[in-house]
N, C-alpha and C positions, 0 to 999 in steps of 0.2 A: 229264201223263198222268192218266187217271182210270179208274175201274172199267170194265173191258172193253176198254181201249185195248191195241193191239198195236203192236210194232215188230219187223219181220222183217229180218234181215240175211242176204243170200245171198253167200257168198264161199268162197275156197279158202285154207286154211292153207298157207303155202309158206315159202321162205327157208331159212336154215340150220337153224332149230329148229322153225318152225311155230307158235311161241307167239304168242298175240294177246290183246288186252284190249278189252272193251266197257264203257264207263263212262257211266252215266246221271247227268248233272251237274245240280246245282241252281244257283240264281242267286247271284252274288257279293254278299255283304252288306257294307255300308260298314264299314270298319275291319278287315275280315278279309283276310288275304293271298291266299287261294285260295277258290274256290267249293267247296261240299260235294259229295261223290260219294254220290248216293243209292243206287246199286248199282254195285259194282265186280265185273265178271265176267271172271276171268283164266283163260285156257286154257293150260296148260303141258303140251304134248305130250311133252316129254322129262323130265317130272317136276321135282322140286326137291329142296331139302335134306332134306325129310321123307320123300320117297318116290321110288322109282326109276321107277314107272309113271306114265302120264299122269294128270293131275288137273285138276279145275276148282276154283278158289278164289274164293269170293264174300265181299265185305266192304263196309264203308262207311268214309268218311273225312270228318272235319270239322276245321276249324282249331282248335277249342277242345279236342277230345278225341283228335285223331289217328285212327289206324286202330282200328277196332273188333275184335271177336273174329272170326277167320276161320271160315268154314264150308267144308268140303272135300267134294268128290265124286269118287271114293268117300271116305267118311269114314274117319278113323283107327280109329275103333271103331264097329262096326255098331250097338251099343246106343244111340249118340248120334244116330241117324238119326230126328229128330223129324218132326212133320207140320205143314204149313201149309195151311190150307183143305182139310184131309183128304188132302193129297198129301205124300208123303215128301220131306224136304229133298234126298234123293238117290235116284234110281231104283236099286233094289237090284241091277239087272243091270249097272250101270256098274262096271267093274273085274273082273267075273267072266268065267269061260270062256264064250265065245260058243257058242250052240247051233247055229250055222250062219250062212249069209250073211244071213238075215233080220234078224239082230241088228246088222248093220253099217249104215252110212249107205246109203240107197237108191241113192245115186249111186255110192259106192265099191264096193258089192256087184256092181253091173253091170260095173264096170271090172275087178274082180279077184275071183277065186274065193277066198273066205276060209276058212282052215282052222278046223276046229272047236276046235283047241287055242288059238286066238288069243283074247285077252281083249277083251271088248266095251268100246269107248270111242266116244262119239258123233261125235268129230271125227277126221279122218285127214289127215296131211300130203299135199298134192297132189291132194286130192279135194274136190269141191264139197259143201257142206253148207248147209242152210236152217235157220236158227235164229230162233225167235220168242220174244220176251219179252212176257208178258201180265200185265196188272195184275189181281190178284185182290182179295178182300176183306181178307185178312190179309197178303198178300205178293206178290212177283213170282214168276211161274212161267215156266220156259223149256222149250221143246221143240226138238228137233233132228230134222229130217226127219219131223215129225209125232209124235214119241215124247217123252213127258214125261221130262225129265232132272233138273232141279233146281227147288226151291222155296226162296225166301228171305224170311223174315218181315220186315215193315217194322220199322224201328227208330225210337225216339222222335225226333220233330222232323225225320224224313227220309222223309216220306210221298211217294207217287208224283206227286201234283199239284204238287210243287215242282220236278219235272224240267223243264228247258227246253232241254237240249242232249244230244246223243248223240255220244260220242267213240269212234272205233274206231282202234286203233293196233297197231303191231308187225308180225309176219310174217303178214299176211293180205291177199289180193287180193280186194277187195270188188267183187262184180258189181252188186249193187243193194241199196238200203235202202228198205223199204216201211213205211208206217204207216197205221193205221186207228183210228177212234174218237178222234182228236185234235181239239181245237178249231180254229176258224178264226182268222185273223189279227185283230189288234186295232189300231185307229187311235186313237192317244193324243194327236193334235194338237188344237189349238183348244179347250182346256178352259176353260170359263167358271167360275172359282172362286166367284164370287158366287152363281151359280145352284146350286152344290153345298153351300152352307152351309145349316144347318137354320134354319127360320123361328123367330122368337121366339114362344114359346107364350103365348097370351092368359091373363092372370091369372084365377084362380078358374074356369077352364073345365075340365071333366072330359074327359080324353082318352078316345077310343074304345079305343086300344091303345097300350101302351108296349112297344116291341120292343128287347130287349137282344141285341146281336150280339157274340158272343165272338170275339176276334181276338188275334193276337200282335204284338209290337212291330214286327217286320220284314215284316209283311204289308201294306205300304202299297198295293201294286197291287190287292190284293183289296178293301181299303176304298175305294179310288178307284173301282173297278168297281161296288161297291154304291152309292156316292154318285151315280154317273152313270146308274144303271139303276133298280132298284126303289125307291130313295129319292126318285125323281122322280114317283112316283104322286101324283095330285091330293090324296089324303087326307093324305099326308105333307107336301106343300107347303102345305096349308091349315092344318096344325097339329092336325088331328083325330087323327093318328097321329104319335107321336114315336119316332125311331130313334136309338139311341146305341150306340157301340162300347165294349166293356169290354176294356181292353188292359193287360196286365201289363208291368212294366219288364223290360228286357233286361239281360243280364250285360255287354254291350258298351256303353260310355258313348257312343260315337259314334251308335249306333242310338237310344239314349235321347234324345240331342240332336235328332236328326231327328224323333223322335216328338213331342218337346215343340214343335218348330216346326209340326208337323201339328196338334197340339192348338190352338195359337194361331191357325192359319190357318182351321180349319174349325169348331171349337167343338162337335164332336159326339162327343168321346172322353172317357170316364171312366177316368182313370189309376188303376191299382191296384198295390200293391206286388207282387202276383202275381195272375193271373186264374184263377178257377175258378168253378164254378156257385154258390158261396156269395156271390160278388161281387154278382150281380144281386139276390139276396135281401136282402143287408145294405146296399144302397145306399139311404140314407134321403133321397129327393128328393120334391119336390112332384109331379113327373111320375108316379112310380110310385104314390104314395099316392092320387092322384086319377084313375088310369086304371081304366076298367071291366074291362079285361083286360091281362094281362102275357104277352108272347110271348118265347120264347127261340129263337135261331137261331145259325148260324155264318157266318163271313165267306166261306165257299165255298158258300153256299146262295142260291138265287134264290127270293124270296118274292113271290107274287102278292098284294100287299096288298089290292087291290080284292076279290079272291075270298075272302080270309080274312074280311074285313068282311062280305061278303054271306052267307057261311056262318054266321058268328056271329049276324047279325041274323035269319037264317032259323031258327036254333036257339032264339033268344029265351030264352036261359038265362043269367041274369046272376050266379047264385050256384052254388057247388059244381060247377064245370065244369072238366073236363080234355078239351081238344080236340086231336086230332092223330092220328098213326098209332099206335093203341093196340095193345099186345101184352098179351093176357090169359092166355097160356099159355107163359110164359117160365121157364126154369130156369137157375140159375147154372152157369157153366162150371167144371167141376171139374178139367179137364185143365190141369196146371201150365204147359203149353207155350202155352196160349191167351193172347192179349193181354187178354182179358176174364176171366181166371182170378179166381175168388172162392173163398176158403177157407171151410170150414165154420165157422170162428170168426167170419169177417166176415158170413156169412149162413147160419145153420144149417138153414133150412127148404128143402124140396125145390123150391118154386116161389116166384117173385116175385109180389107183388100187381100188378094192371094198371098199366102205365106207357106213356108215349108216347115215340117215338123222338126223339132230341135235335136233329136238323136243323131242326125247326120244330114246337113245341107251344105251346098257349095254356092259361093257367089264369085263372080268374075272380078278381076283386079280393079276395073274401073268403078264398080259398085262399092267395093271395100274402101277404095281411096276417097270416093265422094262422101260416103258415110262418115269416115274418119274426119274429113275436112269439116263437115257440119258439126261433128262432136267437138272438135277443137275450137270452133267458133262459138259454141254454146247455143247453136240453133237447132240441135237435134231434139226431137220430141221424145221424152222419156216415157217408157211403157214397161210395166212389170212382167209381162209375158215375153220372154226372150225371143222365141221363134216368130211370134206374131209381130213383135216390134220390128224385126228385119223386114217383114212384108209391108209394114206401115212406112218405113223409111224409103223402101224402094218405090212405093206409090208416090211419095213426095218427089223423088227424083224423076219419075215419069212426068209429073206436072211441069218439071223444069226442062223437059224436052228429051230425056233419056229414053231410048227405045229398049224395052225389056222383053226378054224371052223367058217364059216359064216352062221349064223342062221337067215333067213329072216322072219320077222314078218310083214305080210301084213296088220295087224290091227293097225299099227302105221300110223296115218293119219297126214301128215305134212302140209296139206293145209285146215284144217277145221276138221269137225267131220262127221263120218258115223256110223250108228248103228252097234254095235258089236265091237266098238273101244277098243284098249288097251291104246293108247295115242291119244288124240285129241288136235290139235294145233290151234293157233289163237283164243283162247277162252277168252272172256272178263270176268271180275269178276262175272258179272251176269250169264254168261254162265256156269262158274264153279259151282256156287251155284245151278243152275237149273239141271245140270248133276248129281250132288250129290243127290239132292232130288229125281230125277227119279230112281237112283240106290236104294235109301232107300225104295221107295214106291213099285217098281216093281221087284227089284233085276235083272234088265236087263239094258244093256248098250245102252240106247236110247238117241239120240241126241235131242237138244232143238231147237225149231223153225225150220229153214231150214238148221241147222248144219253149 
């Protein structure tokens, strides 16, 4: 799933209790006994050991950490009702006295005249409900019969694009399941491994761009999709552009063994004890030192390498350049519930200096060299938001006399895909293959499905 994806389940809670579960499952990782549950949505119409009234319980599950902290709707304490994408974790009307039939399911209210003394709950045993799970920027949002009910913030390493299966179980008769905004299928047969290996870089030749792709150890499918798609651009195959993956080691030894086999097979991975944005800066290689530009992207991004090169050549700015989706009026998130929360101690000022969104930005050679030098000297200010950090470092270089040009590229889409893209973010492996196929067939940057 990706930003804007929907899954709609139409069904009737029935049976003895009417309890049911909807689980968004991730992919099983080698060495783990069970796949992770990205979202566990548990409807308990008869309540549970903590409450007598009906309740919705949301959670996550991983083999390494077990169940996470439950989130309940209605919550045990109203003051704990936090917000996700500006929506409350639980609609405040859930569990309260209904104001009339309009507060019940649109289906059950037709079938039964609801008393005003009845407490509102979005599901009712024996009556049809339409539930939709939507992918937002910060979390999953569920609606029932068109009304927002719950919001659940993503948890670390359990993002929506890892979902590859929906499980519906217990006392519910499912009428239909609908989905929109999901990628098309992927054909993984007949892969020519030799064609996916990077070309040997000519000695003493300056690269046009060095591209660092940040990835994680168990994201093999994403790396394969990148190899089969935008790493096949002529500029990459000719050696004018070098693409390398930066991958941190995994806590699971079997995953690391598979990763090591991948390193030996393809030769395009730089292993790190852990991966973060300092990895790209501190990697002392000929490729980085001799590149005119250094680009940072992610393994779920599609990069139109040819268009990036064309744009940089058109700009004709080889020094003091930050190119990408520039944000010049950004303020730190002070809400402690935000995944991007920054305390006043971390950044005391009201605004950030200009920065470029992380899915795809480019800096010129002189900026990359200067930042690396400060890093090696221990004078680089560390900051946990990678893309903002680069903007902060560049601002420091400006104070030292460096003239900087900020070149905004509105075709870098950091929340999905739009036709005409230069970079499209949050793309699954199947999305990447689909985008590449469209480029080959039409020579136009057209998105797949709903983008």
